[in-house]
C-alpha positions in Angstrom: 130.8 82.7 96.8 133.1 79.5 96.7 135.4 78.7 94.4 133.5 75.9 92.6 130.6 78.1 91.9 129.7 80.1 88.7 129.3 83.9 88.9 127.1 85.8 86.4 127.4 89.6 85.6 124.1 90.2 84.5 120.5 88.9 83.8 117.7 89.5 81.5 114.2 90.4 83.0 111.6 89.2 80.4 108.7 91.4 82.1 105.5 91.3 80.4 105.4 89.9 76.9 103.1 91.9 75.0 103.4 94.0 72.1 104.9 97.5 71.8 102.0 99.5 72.0 100.5 97.9 75.0 103.8 98.3 76.5 103.4 102.0 76.1 100.0 101.9 77.5 101.2 99.8 80.4 104.1 102.5 81.1 101.7 105.3 81.3 99.2 103.3 83.5 102.1 102.0 86.1 103.4 105.4 86.2 100.2 106.9 87.2 99.8 104.4 90.1 103.3 104.8 91.0 102.7 108.6 91.3 99.5 108.0 93.2 101.5 105.5 95.7 104.1 108.2 96.3 101.5 111.0 96.6 99.1 109.2 98.8 101.8 107.7 101.2 103.7 111.1 101.5 100.5 112.8 102.2 99.7 110.4 105.1 103.4 110.9 106.4 102.8 114.6 106.2 99.5 114.7 108.0 100.7 112.5 110.7 103.9 115.0 111.2 101.9 118.0 111.3 98.8 117.2 113.2 99.4 116.7 117.1 96.2 115.0 117.1 97.8 112.0 115.0 100.7 111.7 117.4 99.3 108.5 118.9 100.8 104.6 118.5 98.3 103.9 115.9 99.4 106.5 113.3 103.0 106.3 114.6 102.7 102.5 113.2 101.0 103.9 110.1 103.8 106.2 109.3 106.1 103.2 109.4 103.7 101.2 107.0 103.5 104.3 104.6 107.7 104.4 104.5 107.3 100.6 103.9 105.0 100.9 100.8 106.7 103.7 99.2 109.9 102.0 99.7 108.7 98.6 98.5 107.1 100.1 95.2 110.1 102.3 94.8 112.6 99.2 94.5 110.7 97.1 92.2 108.7 99.8 89.9 111.0 101.9 88.2 113.1 99.2 87.1 109.9 97.6 85.5 108.9 101.1 84.0 112.3 101.5 82.7 112.2 97.8 80.9 108.8 98.7 79.3 110.5 101.4 77.1 113.9 99.4 76.5 114.6 96.8 74.0 117.7 96.0 76.3 116.2 94.6 80.0 119.3 93.6 81.4 120.4 94.1 85.0 123.6 93.8 86.9 123.4 90.6 89.0 124.8 92.4 92.1 121.7 95.3 91.9 119.4 92.2 91.1 120.2 90.3 94.5 120.2 93.7 96.4 116.8 94.1 94.6 115.8 90.7 96.0 117.3 91.7 99.6 115.1 94.9 99.6 112.2 93.1 98.4 112.3 90.5 101.2 113.0 93.0 104.1 110.2 95.5 103.2 107.6 92.5 102.7 108.5 91.0 106.3 108.5 94.7 107.6 105.2 94.8 106.3 103.9 91.7 107.7 105.1 92.5 111.3 103.9 96.3 111.0 100.3 94.9 110.4 100.6 92.5 113.3 101.7 95.3 115.7 98.9 97.8 114.3 96.5 94.9 115.1 97.9 94.4 118.6 97.8 98.2 119.1 94.1 98.3 118.0 93.2 95.2 120.2 94.7 97.1 123.6 92.9 100.2 122.8 89.6 98.6 122.6 89.9 95.8 125.1 91.8 97.2 127.4 91.5 101.1 127.1 92.7 101.9 130.8 95.7 100.2 130.3 96.5 101.5 126.8 99.2 104.1 127.8 101.2 101.5 129.7 100.8 98.7 127.2 101.6 101.0 124.2 104.1 103.5 125.4 106.3 105.3 123.2 109.3 103.1 124.5 107.1 100.1 123.6 106.2 101.3 120.3 109.9 102.3 119.4 111.1 99.1 120.3 108.2 97.2 118.3 109.0 99.3 115.2 112.9 98.8 115.5 112.5 94.9 116.0 110.0 94.7 112.9 112.7 96.5 110.5 115.6 94.3 112.2 114.4 91.0 112.1 112.9 91.4 108.4 116.4 92.7 107.0 118.3 89.8 109.0 115.7 87.2 107.8 116.2 88.7 104.2 119.9 88.6 104.3 119.6 85.1 105.3 117.6 84.2 102.4 120.0 86.0 100.3 123.1 84.3 101.6 121.4 80.9 101.2 120.8 82.2 97.5 124.4 83.0 96.9 125.7 79.6 97.7 124.1 78.0 94.7 125.9 78.2 91.3 124.6 79.9 88.4 125.1 78.6 85.2 122.1 80.0 82.9 120.1 80.7 81.2 120.6 84.4 82.1 116.8 85.0 82.0 114.4 85.9 84.6 110.6 85.4 83.5 109.6 88.4 85.9 109.5 91.8 86.0 111.7 92.2 88.8 114.2 89.9 90.6 111.7 88.0 92.7 113.2 85.2 95.0 111.8 82.1 93.2 112.5 83.4 89.8 116.2 83.8 90.6 116.2 80.6 92.0 115.6 79.1 88.7 118.8 80.4 87.3 121.0 78.1 89.8 122.1 74.7 88.4 121.9 72.9 91.4 119.2 71.5 93.6 117.6 74.4 95.4 115.2 72.2 97.4 116.8 73.4 100.7 116.0 77.1 99.8 112.4 76.1 98.9 112.1 74.6 102.2 113.5 77.5 104.1 111.1 79.7 102.0 108.2 77.8 103.0 109.2 77.8 106.7 109.6 81.4 106.4 106.1 81.9 105.0 104.7 79.7 107.9 106.6 82.1 110.5 106.1 85.3 108.8 102.7 84.9 106.9 100.5 82.3 108.5 101.4 83.0 112.0 100.9 86.6 111.9 97.9 86.1 110.2 96.7 84.0 112.9 97.6 86.5 115.4 95.7 89.3 113.4 92.6 87.2 113.1 92.9 86.2 116.9 93.1 90.0 117.8 90.4 91.3 115.7 88.0 88.4 116.7 88.4 89.8 120.4 88.1 93.3 119.1 84.6 92.2 117.4 83.5 90.8 120.7 84.8 93.9 122.7 82.8 96.3 119.9 79.5 94.3 120.3 79.7 95.4 124.1 80.2 99.1 123.6 77.0 101.0 124.8 77.5 104.2 122.8 76.5 103.8 119.2 79.1 106.6 118.3 81.9 104.7 119.8 80.8 101.3 118.1 80.7 103.0 114.6 84.1 104.5 115.2 85.9 101.4 116.4 84.1 99.6 113.3 85.4 102.2 110.7 88.9 102.1 112.3 89.2 98.3 112.5 87.5 97.6 109.0 90.1 99.7 107.3 93.0 97.6 109.0 91.2 94.6 108.2 91.0 95.6 104.2 94.8 96.1 104.3 95.4 92.9 106.1 93.3 91.0 103.4 94.8 92.5 100.5 98.5 91.9 101.9 98.3 88.8 103.2 95.7 87.2 101.1 97.9 88.1 97.9 101.1 86.9 99.8 99.9 83.7 100.7 98.8 82.9 97.0 101.9 83.6 95.8 104.1 81.5 98.2 102.1 78.8 99.8 99.7 77.9 97.2 100.6 75.3 94.8 102.5 76.6 91.9 101.0 74.3 89.3 97.7 76.2 90.0 99.3 79.5 89.1 101.5 79.9 85.7 103.9 82.2 85.4 101.9 85.0 83.8 99.3 84.7 86.5 102.1 85.0 89.0 103.4 88.3 87.5 100.0 89.6 87.7 99.8 88.9 91.5 102.9 90.0 92.2 102.2 93.3 90.5 99.1 93.8 92.9 101.7 92.9 95.8 104.0 95.5 94.5 101.9 98.4 93.1 98.4 98.1 93.7 98.7 97.1 97.5 100.9 100.1 98.5 98.6 102.5 96.5 95.5 101.5 98.0 96.7 101.6 101.5 96.7 105.3 102.0 93.4 105.6 100.1 91.7 102.9 102.6 92.9 104.7 105.6 92.4 108.1 104.6 88.8 107.1 102.8 87.7 105.1 105.9 89.3 107.0 108.9 87.6 110.2 110.2 90.7 111.3 112.0 92.9 111.4 108.9 89.9 113.1 107.2 89.6 115.6 109.6 93.6 116.1 109.5 93.4 116.9 106.0 90.8 119.4 106.4 92.5 121.3 109.0 95.6 121.3 106.7 93.8 122.5 103.9 92.3 125.1 105.8 95.7 126.5 107.2 96.8 126.5 103.6 94.0 129.0 102.4 94.8 132.6 101.8 93.2 135.0 104.4 
């Protein structure tokens, strides 16, 4: 922070502007969703860890996706739940900036992990004989580490650019967490460079990866149609359709939030979109993978059978 800038100690998160009775209902509903998010993703992690049949690159990346979903939800939801029951909805500025940093880092990591998962499926279906070469454990580890490191580095750049701006009020954020665009509204200087950098980042980490995912799955679709075995075709469709559901939910909501014209999305509507992105998406991911994936359902059955007393 420069000497000519204004430092603020805390900000107020306005959250959802509803009456107290509805706030208590939302607290119970969102707490239930958050519990399901943690339970579902921990279940996925436990099954992958315990079942040797799931020790494959696809489930290695799925475990990273589960960690990202739990971390992403835990970064935003607990403070939102606390504010639903509190009259004082302030947050210190430093934790607010940390929330922004982690939110950007986890969102970016999920983008890249989904791209890597689509590449994994492309190699598995289109180049099965070279799969162990293209997706060796060394390659998988490098891809995972790169996804995490690059996302945190990019998030740090956004936060550094954010902190270069002076903040002189009003010290209110019309959101339920410290989302980047909402925090930028606190600045009393022109944030046009920040907005330009955000849009460029979205093109690079949303539009670009989405094109790569769609390209991968278009190649996968043609390869699936050439599979002679009906059982093999159904298995490939089942696995890839679950991935496409996750990709559609994640990239669709993110692109609407950051690349659609803001005039067409009022602030209250944007909160609902971010709520879907922060809470519903991490909760739906393990449900999609467990309900539409025969291998995960088989691992769950084997784990339950082991727990039954003889």
